CHARMM-style PDB file with segment names, atoms N, HN, CA, C and O in Angstrom:
ATOM      1  N   MET     1       0.746  -1.233   0.124  1.00  0.00      PROA
ATOM      2  CA  MET     1       0.040   0.158  -0.036  1.00  0.00      PROA
ATOM      3  C   MET     1       0.869   1.291  -0.115  1.00  0.00      PROA
ATOM      4  O   MET     1       2.037   1.261   0.270  1.00  0.00      PROA
ATOM      5  N   VAL     2       0.369   2.222  -0.560  1.00  0.00      PROA
ATOM      6  HN  VAL     2      -0.580   2.246  -0.873  1.00  0.00      PROA
ATOM      7  CA  VAL     2       1.123   3.533  -0.717  1.00  0.00      PROA
ATOM      8  C   VAL     2       0.880   4.448   0.765  1.00  0.00      PROA
ATOM      9  O   VAL     2      -0.200   4.798   1.243  1.00  0.00      PROA
ATOM     10  N   VAL     3       2.178   4.679   1.264  1.00  0.00      PROA
ATOM     11  HN  VAL     3       3.054   4.394   0.876  1.00  0.00      PROA
ATOM     12  CA  VAL     3       2.178   5.392   2.415  1.00  0.00      PROA
ATOM     13  C   VAL     3       2.415   7.076   2.282  1.00  0.00      PROA
ATOM     14  O   VAL     3       3.372   7.512   1.642  1.00  0.00      PROA
ATOM     15  N   VAL     4       1.511   7.902   2.908  1.00  0.00      PROA
ATOM     16  HN  VAL     4       0.734   7.548   3.428  1.00  0.00      PROA
ATOM     17  CA  VAL     4       1.802   9.313   2.731  1.00  0.00      PROA
ATOM     18  C   VAL     4       2.448   9.820   4.084  1.00  0.00      PROA
ATOM     19  O   VAL     4       2.254   9.436   5.237  1.00  0.00      PROA
ATOM     20  N   ASN     5       3.244  10.764   3.601  1.00  0.00      PROA
ATOM     21  HN  ASN     5       3.402  11.076   2.664  1.00  0.00      PROA
ATOM     22  CA  ASN     5       4.003  11.538   4.505  1.00  0.00      PROA
ATOM     23  C   ASN     5       3.263  12.913   4.612  1.00  0.00      PROA
ATOM     24  O   ASN     5       3.450  13.812   3.792  1.00  0.00      PROA
ATOM     25  N   HSD     6       2.357  13.024   5.741  1.00  0.00      PROA
ATOM     26  HN  HSD     6       2.205  12.294   6.408  1.00  0.00      PROA
ATOM     27  CA  HSD     6       1.493  14.019   5.808  1.00  0.00      PROA
ATOM     28  C   HSD     6       2.106  15.354   6.164  1.00  0.00      PROA
ATOM     29  O   HSD     6       1.422  16.376   6.211  1.00  0.00      PROA
ATOM     30  N   TYR     7       3.566  15.331   6.446  1.00  0.00      PROA
ATOM     31  HN  TYR     7       4.122  14.501   6.408  1.00  0.00      PROA
ATOM     32  CA  TYR     7       4.099  16.585   6.792  1.00  0.00      PROA
ATOM     33  C   TYR     7       4.660  17.270   5.376  1.00  0.00      PROA
ATOM     34  O   TYR     7       4.947  18.459   5.237  1.00  0.00      PROA
ATOM     35  N   GLN     8       4.739  16.318   4.448  1.00  0.00      PROA
ATOM     36  HN  GLN     8       4.506  15.352   4.561  1.00  0.00      PROA
ATOM     37  CA  GLN     8       5.216  16.809   3.070  1.00  0.00      PROA
ATOM     38  C   GLN     8       4.183  17.069   2.283  1.00  0.00      PROA
ATOM     39  O   GLN     8       4.319  18.013   1.505  1.00  0.00      PROA
ATOM     40  N   CYS     9       3.102  16.431   2.280  1.00  0.00      PROA
ATOM     41  HN  CYS     9       2.992  15.665   2.912  1.00  0.00      PROA
ATOM     42  CA  CYS     9       1.883  16.642   1.442  1.00  0.00      PROA
ATOM     43  C   CYS     9       1.242  17.844   1.455  1.00  0.00      PROA
ATOM     44  O   CYS     9       0.739  18.349   2.459  1.00  0.00      PROA
ATOM     45  N   LEU    10       1.251  18.417   0.112  1.00  0.00      PROA
ATOM     46  HN  LEU    10       1.659  18.007  -0.704  1.00  0.00      PROA
ATOM     47  CA  LEU    10       0.624  19.740  -0.205  1.00  0.00      PROA
ATOM     48  C   LEU    10      -0.938  20.032  -0.224  1.00  0.00      PROA
ATOM     49  O   LEU    10      -1.503  21.122  -0.310  1.00  0.00      PROA
ATOM     50  N   HSD    11      -1.480  18.751  -0.119  1.00  0.00      PROA
ATOM     51  HN  HSD    11      -1.020  17.865  -0.048  1.00  0.00      PROA
ATOM     52  CA  HSD    11      -2.856  18.646  -0.303  1.00  0.00      PROA
ATOM     53  C   HSD    11      -3.489  19.283  -1.501  1.00  0.00      PROA
ATOM     54  O   HSD    11      -4.533  19.933  -1.451  1.00  0.00      PROA
ATOM     55  N   CYS    12      -2.663  19.011  -2.776  1.00  0.00      PROA
ATOM     56  HN  CYS    12      -1.815  18.482  -2.817  1.00  0.00      PROA
ATOM     57  CA  CYS    12      -2.904  19.864  -4.003  1.00  0.00      PROA
ATOM     58  C   CYS    12      -3.992  18.682  -4.890  1.00  0.00      PROA
ATOM     59  O   CYS    12      -4.627  19.006  -5.894  1.00  0.00      PROA
ATOM     60  N   GLY    13      -4.017  17.593  -4.402  1.00  0.00      PROA
ATOM     61  HN  GLY    13      -3.501  17.330  -3.586  1.00  0.00      PROA
ATOM     62  CA  GLY    13      -5.163  16.642  -4.971  1.00  0.00      PROA
ATOM     63  C   GLY    13      -4.785  16.304  -6.305  1.00  0.00      PROA
ATOM     64  O   GLY    13      -5.737  15.953  -7.002  1.00  0.00      PROA
ATOM     65  N   GLY    14      -3.674  16.310  -6.854  1.00  0.00      PROA
ATOM     66  HN  GLY    14      -2.901  16.595  -6.287  1.00  0.00      PROA
ATOM     67  CA  GLY    14      -3.252  15.747  -8.361  1.00  0.00      PROA
ATOM     68  C   GLY    14      -3.411  14.436  -8.159  1.00  0.00      PROA
ATOM     69  O   GLY    14      -4.226  13.872  -8.889  1.00  0.00      PROA
ATOM     70  N   CYS    15      -2.799  13.760  -7.295  1.00  0.00      PROA
ATOM     71  HN  CYS    15      -2.137  14.219  -6.703  1.00  0.00      PROA
ATOM     72  CA  CYS    15      -2.744  12.164  -7.173  1.00  0.00      PROA
ATOM     73  C   CYS    15      -4.147  11.516  -7.213  1.00  0.00      PROA
ATOM     74  O   CYS    15      -4.269  10.399  -7.714  1.00  0.00      PROA
ATOM     75  N   VAL    16      -5.337  12.254  -6.642  1.00  0.00      PROA
ATOM     76  HN  VAL    16      -5.238  13.162  -6.235  1.00  0.00      PROA
ATOM     77  CA  VAL    16      -6.528  11.630  -6.422  1.00  0.00      PROA
ATOM     78  C   VAL    16      -7.100  11.395  -7.807  1.00  0.00      PROA
ATOM     79  O   VAL    16      -7.752  10.360  -7.942  1.00  0.00      PROA
ATOM     80  N   GLY    17      -6.971  12.125  -8.771  1.00  0.00      PROA
ATOM     81  HN  GLY    17      -6.442  12.966  -8.661  1.00  0.00      PROA
ATOM     82  CA  GLY    17      -7.546  12.099  -9.949  1.00  0.00      PROA
ATOM     83  C   GLY    17      -6.985  10.907 -10.895  1.00  0.00      PROA
ATOM     84  O   GLY    17      -7.653  10.227 -11.674  1.00  0.00      PROA
ATOM     85  N   LEU    18      -5.505  10.815 -10.619  1.00  0.00      PROA
ATOM     86  HN  LEU    18      -4.962  11.368  -9.987  1.00  0.00      PROA
ATOM     87  CA  LEU    18      -4.647   9.651 -11.391  1.00  0.00      PROA
ATOM     88  C   LEU    18      -4.929   8.354 -10.990  1.00  0.00      PROA
ATOM     89  O   LEU    18      -4.605   7.467 -11.779  1.00  0.00      PROA
ATOM     90  N   CYS    19      -5.527   7.995  -9.807  1.00  0.00      PROA
ATOM     91  HN  CYS    19      -5.791   8.716  -9.165  1.00  0.00      PROA
ATOM     92  CA  CYS    19      -5.616   6.792  -9.416  1.00  0.00      PROA
ATOM     93  C   CYS    19      -6.638   5.991 -10.137  1.00  0.00      PROA
ATOM     94  O   CYS    19      -7.813   6.340 -10.021  1.00  0.00      PROA
ATOM     95  N   PRO    20      -6.361   5.044 -10.810  1.00  0.00      PROA
ATOM     96  CA  PRO    20      -7.103   4.109 -11.654  1.00  0.00      PROA
ATOM     97  C   PRO    20      -8.206   3.272 -10.888  1.00  0.00      PROA
ATOM     98  O   PRO    20      -9.133   2.778 -11.530  1.00  0.00      PROA
ATOM     99  N   VAL    21      -8.125   3.134  -9.730  1.00  0.00      PROA
ATOM    100  HN  VAL    21      -7.372   3.535  -9.208  1.00  0.00      PROA
ATOM    101  CA  VAL    21      -8.913   2.418  -8.793  1.00  0.00      PROA
ATOM    102  C   VAL    21      -9.447   3.191  -7.729  1.00  0.00      PROA
ATOM    103  O   VAL    21      -9.991   2.638  -6.773  1.00  0.00      PROA
ATOM    104  N   ASN    22      -9.317   4.643  -7.828  1.00  0.00      PROA
ATOM    105  HN  ASN    22      -8.875   5.093  -8.604  1.00  0.00      PROA
ATOM    106  CA  ASN    22     -10.036   5.734  -6.908  1.00  0.00      PROA
ATOM    107  C   ASN    22      -9.637   5.182  -5.467  1.00  0.00      PROA
ATOM    108  O   ASN    22     -10.550   5.081  -4.648  1.00  0.00      PROA
ATOM    109  N   ALA    23      -8.474   4.854  -5.129  1.00  0.00      PROA
ATOM    110  HN  ALA    23      -7.732   4.936  -5.795  1.00  0.00      PROA
ATOM    111  CA  ALA    23      -8.079   4.447  -3.760  1.00  0.00      PROA
ATOM    112  C   ALA    23      -7.525   5.688  -3.192  1.00  0.00      PROA
ATOM    113  O   ALA    23      -7.048   5.443  -2.084  1.00  0.00      PROA
ATOM    114  N   LEU    24      -7.400   6.978  -3.537  1.00  0.00      PROA
ATOM    115  HN  LEU    24      -7.789   7.178  -4.437  1.00  0.00      PROA
ATOM    116  CA  LEU    24      -7.051   8.307  -2.851  1.00  0.00      PROA
ATOM    117  C   LEU    24      -8.252   8.925  -2.574  1.00  0.00      PROA
ATOM    118  O   LEU    24      -9.166   8.820  -3.391  1.00  0.00      PROA
ATOM    119  N   THR    25      -8.411   9.599  -1.480  1.00  0.00      PROA
ATOM    120  HN  THR    25      -7.669   9.684  -0.816  1.00  0.00      PROA
ATOM    121  CA  THR    25      -9.457  10.640  -1.066  1.00  0.00      PROA
ATOM    122  C   THR    25      -8.832  11.635  -0.215  1.00  0.00      PROA
ATOM    123  O   THR    25      -8.205  11.347   0.805  1.00  0.00      PROA
ATOM    124  N   LEU    26      -9.024  12.874  -0.676  1.00  0.00      PROA
ATOM    125  HN  LEU    26      -9.534  13.107  -1.504  1.00  0.00      PROA
ATOM    126  CA  LEU    26      -8.434  13.920  -0.115  1.00  0.00      PROA
ATOM    127  C   LEU    26      -9.346  14.816   0.600  1.00  0.00      PROA
ATOM    128  O   LEU    26     -10.142  15.503  -0.041  1.00  0.00      PROA
ATOM    129  N   TYR    27      -9.291  14.864   1.926  1.00  0.00      PROA
ATOM    130  HN  TYR    27      -8.645  14.306   2.447  1.00  0.00      PROA
ATOM    131  CA  TYR    27     -10.020  15.441   2.953  1.00  0.00      PROA
ATOM    132  C   TYR    27      -9.505  16.911   2.943  1.00  0.00      PROA
ATOM    133  O   TYR    27      -8.653  17.180   2.096  1.00  0.00      PROA
ATOM    134  N   GLU    28      -9.902  17.839   3.744  1.00  0.00      PROA
ATOM    135  HN  GLU    28     -10.594  17.620   4.432  1.00  0.00      PROA
ATOM    136  CA  GLU    28      -9.413  19.293   3.892  1.00  0.00      PROA
ATOM    137  C   GLU    28      -7.974  19.248   4.214  1.00  0.00      PROA
ATOM    138  O   GLU    28      -7.250  20.033   3.603  1.00  0.00      PROA
ATOM    139  N   LEU    29      -7.441  18.438   5.094  1.00  0.00      PROA
ATOM    140  HN  LEU    29      -8.030  17.801   5.591  1.00  0.00      PROA
ATOM    141  CA  LEU    29      -6.081  18.411   5.496  1.00  0.00      PROA
ATOM    142  C   LEU    29      -5.568  17.170   5.593  1.00  0.00      PROA
ATOM    143  O   LEU    29      -4.591  16.910   6.296  1.00  0.00      PROA
ATOM    144  N   HSD    30      -6.201  16.317   4.887  1.00  0.00      PROA
ATOM    145  HN  HSD    30      -6.995  16.528   4.316  1.00  0.00      PROA
ATOM    146  CA  HSD    30      -5.680  14.693   4.971  1.00  0.00      PROA
ATOM    147  C   HSD    30      -5.900  13.992   3.801  1.00  0.00      PROA
ATOM    148  O   HSD    30      -7.042  14.012   3.342  1.00  0.00      PROA
ATOM    149  N   LEU    31      -4.906  13.285   3.141  1.00  0.00      PROA
ATOM    150  HN  LEU    31      -3.978  13.268   3.514  1.00  0.00      PROA
ATOM    151  CA  LEU    31      -5.144  12.508   2.148  1.00  0.00      PROA
ATOM    152  C   LEU    31      -4.999  10.964   2.682  1.00  0.00      PROA
ATOM    153  O   LEU    31      -4.035  10.581   3.344  1.00  0.00      PROA
ATOM    154  N   GLU    32      -6.094  10.143   2.297  1.00  0.00      PROA
ATOM    155  HN  GLU    32      -6.877  10.454   1.760  1.00  0.00      PROA
ATOM    156  CA  GLU    32      -6.246   9.075   2.887  1.00  0.00      PROA
ATOM    157  C   GLU    32      -5.997   7.820   1.497  1.00  0.00      PROA
ATOM    158  O   GLU    32      -6.481   7.962   0.374  1.00  0.00      PROA
ATOM    159  N   VAL    33      -5.352   6.931   1.828  1.00  0.00      PROA
ATOM    160  HN  VAL    33      -4.959   6.816   2.740  1.00  0.00      PROA
ATOM    161  CA  VAL    33      -5.359   5.648   0.930  1.00  0.00      PROA
ATOM    162  C   VAL    33      -5.863   4.525   1.333  1.00  0.00      PROA
ATOM    163  O   VAL    33      -5.462   3.957   2.349  1.00  0.00      PROA
ATOM    164  N   SER    34      -6.877   4.041   0.516  1.00  0.00      PROA
ATOM    165  HN  SER    34      -7.202   4.502  -0.310  1.00  0.00      PROA
ATOM    166  CA  SER    34      -7.747   2.921   0.914  1.00  0.00      PROA
ATOM    167  C   SER    34      -7.099   1.672   0.694  1.00  0.00      PROA
ATOM    168  O   SER    34      -6.058   1.590   0.041  1.00  0.00      PROA
ATOM    169  N   GLU    35      -7.713   0.628   1.250  1.00  0.00      PROA
ATOM    170  HN  GLU    35      -8.559   0.694   1.780  1.00  0.00      PROA
ATOM    171  CA  GLU    35      -7.275  -0.830   0.792  1.00  0.00      PROA
ATOM    172  C   GLU    35      -7.338  -1.135  -0.613  1.00  0.00      PROA
ATOM    173  O   GLU    35      -6.728  -2.120  -1.030  1.00  0.00      PROA
ATOM    174  N   ALA    36      -8.079  -0.326  -1.476  1.00  0.00      PROA
ATOM    175  HN  ALA    36      -8.575   0.474  -1.137  1.00  0.00      PROA
ATOM    176  CA  ALA    36      -8.231  -0.750  -2.778  1.00  0.00      PROA
ATOM    177  C   ALA    36      -7.014  -0.466  -3.845  1.00  0.00      PROA
ATOM    178  O   ALA    36      -6.975  -0.723  -5.049  1.00  0.00      PROA
ATOM    179  N   CYS    37      -5.946   0.207  -2.918  1.00  0.00      PROA
ATOM    180  HN  CYS    37      -5.978   0.415  -1.940  1.00  0.00      PROA
ATOM    181  CA  CYS    37      -4.806   0.657  -3.576  1.00  0.00      PROA
ATOM    182  C   CYS    37      -4.039  -0.851  -4.121  1.00  0.00      PROA
ATOM    183  O   CYS    37      -3.851  -1.793  -3.351  1.00  0.00      PROA
ATOM    184  N   THR    38      -3.671  -0.866  -5.498  1.00  0.00      PROA
ATOM    185  HN  THR    38      -3.824  -0.101  -6.123  1.00  0.00      PROA
ATOM    186  CA  THR    38      -2.930  -1.774  -6.059  1.00  0.00      PROA
ATOM    187  C   THR    38      -1.480  -1.575  -6.133  1.00  0.00      PROA
ATOM    188  O   THR    38      -0.795  -2.464  -6.639  1.00  0.00      PROA
ATOM    189  N   GLU    39      -0.941  -0.509  -5.686  1.00  0.00      PROA
ATOM    190  HN  GLU    39      -1.497   0.213  -5.275  1.00  0.00      PROA
ATOM    191  CA  GLU    39       0.522  -0.122  -5.668  1.00  0.00      PROA
ATOM    192  C   GLU    39       1.067  -0.063  -6.973  1.00  0.00      PROA
ATOM    193  O   GLU    39       2.187  -0.515  -7.212  1.00  0.00      PROA
ATOM    194  N   CYS    40       0.205   0.570  -8.005  1.00  0.00      PROA
ATOM    195  HN  CYS    40      -0.704   0.937  -7.811  1.00  0.00      PROA
ATOM    196  CA  CYS    40       0.590   0.721  -9.341  1.00  0.00      PROA
ATOM    197  C   CYS    40       1.567   1.917  -9.580  1.00  0.00      PROA
ATOM    198  O   CYS    40       2.078   2.081 -10.688  1.00  0.00      PROA
ATOM    199  N   GLY    41       1.851   2.850  -8.400  1.00  0.00      PROA
ATOM    200  HN  GLY    41       1.436   2.717  -7.500  1.00  0.00      PROA
ATOM    201  CA  GLY    41       2.870   3.770  -8.412  1.00  0.00      PROA
ATOM    202  C   GLY    41       2.621   5.035  -9.131  1.00  0.00      PROA
ATOM    203  O   GLY    41       3.431   5.960  -9.076  1.00  0.00      PROA
ATOM    204  N   ILE    42       1.440   5.105  -9.856  1.00  0.00      PROA
ATOM    205  HN  ILE    42       0.782   4.353  -9.901  1.00  0.00      PROA
ATOM    206  CA  ILE    42       1.159   6.504 -10.569  1.00  0.00      PROA
ATOM    207  C   ILE    42       1.156   7.677  -9.637  1.00  0.00      PROA
ATOM    208  O   ILE    42       1.706   8.718  -9.995  1.00  0.00      PROA
ATOM    209  N   CYS    43       0.564   7.582  -8.440  1.00  0.00      PROA
ATOM    210  HN  CYS    43       0.117   6.736  -8.149  1.00  0.00      PROA
ATOM    211  CA  CYS    43       0.556   8.652  -7.596  1.00  0.00      PROA
ATOM    212  C   CYS    43       1.738   8.943  -6.918  1.00  0.00      PROA
ATOM    213  O   CYS    43       1.940  10.017  -6.352  1.00  0.00      PROA
ATOM    214  N   VAL    44       2.637   7.881  -6.966  1.00  0.00      PROA
ATOM    215  HN  VAL    44       2.473   7.008  -7.426  1.00  0.00      PROA
ATOM    216  CA  VAL    44       3.993   8.252  -6.127  1.00  0.00      PROA
ATOM    217  C   VAL    44       4.916   8.942  -7.226  1.00  0.00      PROA
ATOM    218  O   VAL    44       5.801   9.733  -6.900  1.00  0.00      PROA
ATOM    219  N   LYS    45       4.679   8.626  -8.428  1.00  0.00      PROA
ATOM    220  HN  LYS    45       3.960   7.984  -8.693  1.00  0.00      PROA
ATOM    221  CA  LYS    45       5.549   9.283  -9.632  1.00  0.00      PROA
ATOM    222  C   LYS    45       5.038  10.743  -9.753  1.00  0.00      PROA
ATOM    223  O   LYS    45       5.872  11.646  -9.822  1.00  0.00      PROA
ATOM    224  N   PHE    46       3.845  10.994  -9.781  1.00  0.00      PROA
ATOM    225  HN  PHE    46       3.167  10.261  -9.725  1.00  0.00      PROA
ATOM    226  CA  PHE    46       3.200  12.170  -9.972  1.00  0.00      PROA
ATOM    227  C   PHE    46       3.465  13.128  -8.880  1.00  0.00      PROA
ATOM    228  O   PHE    46       3.554  14.323  -9.161  1.00  0.00      PROA
ATOM    229  N   CYS    47       3.594  12.733  -7.699  1.00  0.00      PROA
ATOM    230  HN  CYS    47       3.521  11.762  -7.471  1.00  0.00      PROA
ATOM    231  CA  CYS    47       3.565  13.771  -6.559  1.00  0.00      PROA
ATOM    232  C   CYS    47       4.933  14.609  -6.703  1.00  0.00      PROA
ATOM    233  O   CYS    47       6.068  14.180  -6.906  1.00  0.00      PROA
ATOM    234  N   PRO    48       4.468  15.980  -6.532  1.00  0.00      PROA
ATOM    235  CA  PRO    48       5.682  16.940  -6.741  1.00  0.00      PROA
ATOM    236  C   PRO    48       6.511  17.072  -5.742  1.00  0.00      PROA
ATOM    237  O   PRO    48       7.654  17.456  -5.992  1.00  0.00      PROA
ATOM    238  N   VAL    49       6.138  16.798  -4.452  1.00  0.00      PROA
ATOM    239  HN  VAL    49       5.210  16.486  -4.249  1.00  0.00      PROA
ATOM    240  CA  VAL    49       7.056  16.958  -3.352  1.00  0.00      PROA
ATOM    241  C   VAL    49       7.601  15.410  -2.771  1.00  0.00      PROA
ATOM    242  O   VAL    49       8.399  15.299  -1.841  1.00  0.00      PROA
ATOM    243  N   GLY    50       7.070  14.392  -3.430  1.00  0.00      PROA
ATOM    244  HN  GLY    50       6.421  14.482  -4.186  1.00  0.00      PROA
ATOM    245  CA  GLY    50       7.516  13.118  -3.115  1.00  0.00      PROA
ATOM    246  C   GLY    50       7.007  12.726  -1.656  1.00  0.00      PROA
ATOM    247  O   GLY    50       7.741  12.097  -0.894  1.00  0.00      PROA
ATOM    248  N   ALA    51       5.808  13.097  -1.322  1.00  0.00      PROA
ATOM    249  HN  ALA    51       5.212  13.608  -1.941  1.00  0.00      PROA
ATOM    250  CA  ALA    51       4.980  12.792  -0.142  1.00  0.00      PROA
ATOM    251  C   ALA    51       4.434  11.452  -0.275  1.00  0.00      PROA
ATOM    252  O   ALA    51       3.952  11.074   0.793  1.00  0.00      PROA
ATOM    253  N   LEU    52       4.340  10.602  -1.216  1.00  0.00      PROA
ATOM    254  HN  LEU    52       4.731  10.910  -2.083  1.00  0.00      PROA
ATOM    255  CA  LEU    52       3.789   9.412  -1.527  1.00  0.00      PROA
ATOM    256  C   LEU    52       4.748   8.470  -1.722  1.00  0.00      PROA
ATOM    257  O   LEU    52       5.519   8.641  -2.666  1.00  0.00      PROA
ATOM    258  N   GLU    53       4.892   7.288  -0.870  1.00  0.00      PROA
ATOM    259  HN  GLU    53       4.265   7.149  -0.103  1.00  0.00      PROA
ATOM    260  CA  GLU    53       5.766   6.136  -0.908  1.00  0.00      PROA
ATOM    261  C   GLU    53       5.150   4.880  -1.095  1.00  0.00      PROA
ATOM    262  O   GLU    53       4.134   4.613  -0.454  1.00  0.00      PROA
ATOM    263  N   GLY    54       5.681   4.006  -1.963  1.00  0.00      PROA
ATOM    264  HN  GLY    54       6.507   4.224  -2.483  1.00  0.00      PROA
ATOM    265  CA  GLY    54       5.222   2.507  -2.100  1.00  0.00      PROA
ATOM    266  C   GLY    54       6.092   1.878  -1.120  1.00  0.00      PROA
ATOM    267  O   GLY    54       7.245   2.202  -0.838  1.00  0.00      PROA
ATOM    268  N   THR    55       5.202   0.686  -0.510  1.00  0.00      PROA
ATOM    269  HN  THR    55       4.265   0.422  -0.739  1.00  0.00      PROA
ATOM    270  CA  THR    55       5.787  -0.050   0.552  1.00  0.00      PROA
ATOM    271  C   THR    55       5.964  -1.571  -0.043  1.00  0.00      PROA
ATOM    272  O   THR    55       5.132  -2.074  -0.798  1.00  0.00      PROA
ATOM    273  N   PRO    56       7.044  -2.173   0.356  1.00  0.00      PROA
ATOM    274  CA  PRO    56       7.315  -3.465  -0.276  1.00  0.00      PROA
ATOM    275  C   PRO    56       6.288  -4.442   0.102  1.00  0.00      PROA
ATOM    276  OT1 PRO    56       6.342  -5.593  -0.331  1.00  0.00      PROA
TER     277      PRO     56
END
């Protein structure tokens, strides 16, 4: 599953629209990754500040 570094996240929401399985939800100041995440890595590659990281 993708892990969010909440201190780095800008809450821009760019990753949310890219997720092919809609596993990302952006709340006002919190990005949540659901269990639907397939670890495709699209959001990790897109994040401009590197706030998303795939886990082994």
